[in-house]
N, C-alpha and C positions, 0 to 999 in steps of 0.2 A: 504494500500500500504506500502511496506517496504521502509523506508527512505534511501537516499544515502548520506545524509549530515553527518558531523562528530560530535564530541561532544563538539566543542568550544562553549563558552557562549557569547551571544550578549552583547556589551558594550554600546549600544545606549539607554538604558532605562532611563538614567539620563536626556536626552533631551526630556522629555514628558510633562505631564500636568502641573506640578508645575512651569515650566518655561514659560508658555504661557502668552502673554501680549495682551492688547486690541488694536484693530485697531482704529486709529484716522483719520477720513476722511480728505483727502487733505494734510496730513502730512506724512513724511517718517515713515515706520513701518517695523520692523524686521519680515518678513514673515516666516523666518525659525523657529520662535517660535509659529507661528500660532495665530489665534484669541482666545480670552478668551472662556473658556468652561462653558456652562451652561446646565446641564443635562436636564433641563426642555425644552430646545429649540431643542433637538434632536428628530426628528420625526421618526416614524416607517415607513420605506420605503417598508416593505414586501409586501404590497398590490399592489405596482406598479413595483416591481423589482423581477424578477426570473432569476437566472443565467442559461445560456445555455452553452453547451459544444460541440465544434466542433473540430475534428482532424485537425492539421495543416500540410501543406506540408513540406517536408524536405528542408532546405535551400540549395541554389546553391552556388558553389564556386565563390569567388571574389578574383582575384589576385593569387599570388603564396603562398604556405605554408612556414612557418618557421619550420626548422627541427633541431633536436639536439639528441645527444646520451648521455644518463646518466646511471650511475651505482649506486651501493649501497651507494656511498658517497653523493648522492642527488644533488640538484642544482635547477636553475630557468630557465624556458623558457618563452620568452616574445613574444606576437603577433607582427605582422609586423607594426601595428599602435601604439603599446605601450599601448593599453588600457587594455589588459589582461595579467596577470602574473600567471604562474603555478609554484608553489614551491614544490619541492620534498624533504622531510626531509631525513636525513640519515637513511638507513634501509628500506625505502619504496620499494626499488628495490633489488632484490637478484642477478641480473646480468646486464650487459650492455644491454640497450634497446634503440631502435630508437623511437623518438616521433616527432609529428608535430602538429602545430596549424594552421589550415586553416580558414581564414576569409570566412564567408558565409552570404547570405542574412538572415535577421531576420524575422522569421515567427511567433514568439510568440505574442499573443495579447498584445498591448501596449508596444511592444519592443522599447528599447532605443538604437539607433545606430545599428551597425552590430552584428552578432552572430559569434560563433566560434565552429569549429569541432575539437575536440581533438582526436588524433589517436595514436596508433591503437584503434579503437572504441571497447568498451567492456573490455579493459584492466583493471584489478583490481590490488590493491596494498595491501601490508601487513600492511602499515600505511597510514592514509589519507593524500592526497596532498591538498594544499591550493590554491584555485582559487581566485584571487584578481582583481576586476574591478576598474579602475581609472575613476573618475567622472569629468565631466565638472563643471564649477562654478555654473551654474544654476541647474544641476542635484544634486549637493551637497547641494543646498538650500532645496531640497526635499528628503534628504538622508533617512529620517525615513520612507518614503513610496516608496523607491527604493529597489528592491530585485533581487536576482539571481535565474534563473530557468534553468532546463534541459529538453530536449525532450527524451521521451522513445520510445521503438519500436512500441507502439500503436499510435504514432504520436501526442499524447497530451503532453503539456508542464506542468511541475510541479515546484512549488515554493519549495525551500529547507528550512529545519529548521535550527536554530542556525545561522542566518545571523549576521555577524560581521561588524559593522559599525564604521568608524573612520572619523568624520567630519573634523578633523585637517589634516589628510593625504589625505582626499577626496577619500576614498576607501570603497567598500563593498566587503566582502570576505565570502566564505563558505569552509568547508572541504568536500572533496569528496573521494570516494573509487573506482570510476570507471571513464572511459572516454566515452564521447558522445558529443552531441551538447549542448552548453551553451550560455546563453544570459542574458542581464540586462533588467529589466522590471520596469515600473512605474505604481503605483496604478492608477494615473491619467496621461493622456497624452493629450496635446493640439494639434490640427491640424487646419491649417497647422503649422508645427513647425517653419517655417520661411516664411514670405510673404512680398511683397512690397506694400506699401500703399501711395497713393498720398495725399498731404496735403489737409485737408478739406473734405476728403471722409471717408467712413466707411468700415471696414473689419470685417468679422465674424470668431471667433475662437470657435471650438467645443471641449468640454472636453469629453474624453472617459475614463470610469472607469472599472477596473476589480475587482470584489468583489464576494465572495461566500456568504457573509452575508451583507445586506445593512447597518447594524448597527455596524459592526466590521471589521477592516482591518486585518484579520487573515492571508491573503496571504503574507503580508510583514514580518510576524514573526510567521510561523507555530510553534506550541509549541513543538511537538515531532515528527511528521511525515510529509512528504512532502504532498503538497496539489495541486490538479489538478487546472489549471488556466482556467476559463471560457472565453467565447467570450466577448469582451468588450461591454459595454452599454453606451449610451450617458449620460453625467452627469445630464442633465435636468430631467432624469427619477428618480433621487435620491431626496429624501425629506430632506436630511441632509443640514444644513446651509453651505453656501459657500460665500467666499469673493473674489472679483476680484480687481486687482491692476495693476498699470503701474509704473515700476521702483520703486517698494516697496511703492508706494503711493496709498492708498486705493481709488479706483474709478478714479485715475489719476487726471489731472487738465488741464486747457486750454493751458499750455505750452508744455506738452508732450503728450497730448491726453487723452481722457476719455473712460472708459469702464464700461459696465453694464451687468448684467446677461441677457441672458445666454452666453455672450462672444462677445457682439457688441462693437467694438473698433472704436472710431471716432478720426481721426488724427487731430492735431492742424492746424489752418489756416496758420501758418508760420512754417518754418523749425526750429526744435530745434537743439541744439548742445550738444552731438553728434546726428547724424541723426537716429541711431538705438535705439529703445526702447524695453523694455521687458514687455510683458503682462503676468500676473500671476493669478493663481486661487488657493485658499486653501479651501478644504472641510473638515468639521468636521464629523468624522465617529465615533460615540460613544465618547470615551475619547481620541481617537487618531485623527490625522489629515493627510491629503494627499495633496501634493503640486505639481503643474506643471507649466511650463512656456513655452513661445514661443517668437519669435522675430519679430518685425515689422520694416522693413527697409523703412524709410520715404523718399520721394522725392517730389520736387516741380514741376520740369519740366525735364524730362529725356533727356539725351544727349547720342548719340553714335558717336564716332570719329574714324577715321582710314583712310585707303587708298584702292584703287583698282589699279590693273595692268592688262591691257587687250591688246591682240594682235589681229588685224583684219586679215582676210584671205589674204589681199593684202600686209601684212607686217607692216601696220601702228601700232605703239605702243602708248598706252594711259596710262598715270599715273595720278591719281586724289588723292588729299588730301581733305577730306570732313568731316564736322560735321553736324549731323542731330539733330534737336531739336523737341521735342514733340509738336504736335499741341494742342492748347488750347481746352479743352472740346471735345476731339475727341476719338473715339474708345470706349472701355469698360474697366472693371476692369482687364481683362486679355489680351485684344488686344489694343495696342497703335499705333497711326499713327504719322508719322514724316514728316517734310519738311526740306530742307537744311537751315542751319543757316549760314554757310560760307564754302568756299572751293576754290581750284584752280585745273585746269586740264592742263596737259602738253601733247601735241600731237607731236609725232615724225613720220613724213611721211617716207615711204621707201626711201632709198638713191637714188634710180633710178626710173625715171618715167616709164610709160608703153611703152614709145618710146625708153627706154634704155638710157636716158640722166640723168645726175645728177640733183637732184631736191631739193629745199628748200621751207620752209613755213614761213611766217611772218604775225602775231605773232603766236608763238607756245604755249603760255601760256594765259589762260583766267580765269576770276573769274567764279565760279559756282553760278548761281542765285538761289533764294529761290524755284522757280518752276521747276528747272532743274532736281530735283531728288525726290524720295519718298522712304519711309521705313515703313513697318508694322512689329511690334513685337508682337507675341502672346506667352504669358507665359503659361507654362504647370505646373499647380499647383500640378498635380499628382506626378511629379518627383522633384518638388522644384522650388522656385522662381528664381533660377539662370539659369534655362534652358528655352530656348525660340525658337520658329520657326520664322525665319526672311525672309522677302520677300522685295527685293529692286529693284530699277531701276534708271538709270540716264543718261541723254544726255544733253550736253551743245553745243550750236551753237554760232558761231561768224563769222564775215567777215574777211577773210584773203587773202593773195596773195601768190600764188604758182609761183616760178621762176624756169623755166626749161632751163638748159644750154646745148644746143646741138651744134655739130660742125658747123651747118649752121646758128647759131645765138642763142640769148637768148630770151626767150618768157616768159611773165608774164600773169597770169590769175587770175582775181578776182573771189573768190568763197565763198560760205557759207560752213564753216567747221562744220561738225557734229561729235562731239567727244562722242561716245557712251561709257562712262566710267563705266557704269554698265548695260551690255546688258540684255534685257528681253528675257527669254526663251519662245518663242512664242508657243512651243508645250506644255508647262506646266507653264503658267504665274503665277499661284498661288502657285506653288511648291516652297518651301523655303529651307533654310539652318538651321542647328541647332547651336545655340549659347549655350555654356556651361560655367557656372561660369562667365557670363557677357562678354564673349569673343566670337567673330565670326571669324572663319577661314575656308574658303572653296572655291570651284570652282564656277565661274559664267560664263555665256556665252549662245550662241545660235548658229545657223548655220553659222553665218558670223563673229563671234568674240568669244574669250574665254580668261579666265584669272582667277585671284584670288582676293578675298576680305579679308581684315582684319579690323575688327571693335571691339572697346571695349566700354562698357557702362561706362559713367562718373557719 
């Protein structure tokens, strides 16, 4: 294959074998340098590992593109999220040209974050332009095994030669002479990338690796020509040594949680501070290493707090402030059940009675009891731990007095008040609302009442 990278030389070679240090179980370790290398410990994985290649779909647009017009003077265009910079040197263009960076879904195996479509697609330049990806802190910890790839018309993705890595600036760059779809790739990626784990329970992280040779990480640094990226394989199929850690502590500990191969993480019995921990794996591939990380968001007992506002068909208005608390040992790893921890409901009856007379209610405010409401939250790990399907219901009853003031006299009626502050949809009782990023905003109701709910996870 003809390469499309430029002639720049990688500056990452200094951060390799000579800088590697030993892991010391139970103590902080600099995973960016990797475990010590012993050539006798590297096993031949060829008998159990054979790369396969599958064409990938083209990414679909996400949001609006960033557009710019550049001429022979050159310049820089930055993606809407600031992650990708495209720098045109002076002389790369011979005339004023319109360009765009469109964020797209990432379809490359082991893709990191989103991908980008540089347009006009197929545009070539008299001098290479520089594509620079900015890394997160954890991506930067594995910078030596992070690389840039492009997708060709055959729908396969290709790693580019001459990757330029700068751990200080937290960037990876390549020179390119054409526009197409571009993405950042990790030799190893952990899934889920982020998940929620309750104290004292266990979660599983799976490592996926992309390699063309089980004993050499050539994809991260193709020597002269671009390399086709295979379909990912699970890390446990590789015989190469690997080390798991939590917050840079090999194996973790009882304070932040412990992890063992092939990625079983057990959360501590009590909440650490901060509540988020980083799970890490480093694999030795010949004399190089590959690093990946994921986040575990720990919680002891989940809370959701917020309000509902409901209007009944007769004009009665109901406002509730409520906090739901997770039931002890209920549900599953992805479905949680809740009861009411605390709350109040305020009912405002219609100003006029059915007889057309002014009407009041006393009391109009009442506490919400533990059994007055319920909540079920089902997390969708396919889209991320922040997205969930939420099903709720709530009715609070109390004794009250209606006072009706008519021209022929005042009448009082003792009654049991039924404040349906979260109506159940009887036609679809299990149908829920979608919470995104730990926040639920949406409509609630049935044939006799409707309104809105706002809840936020605490």
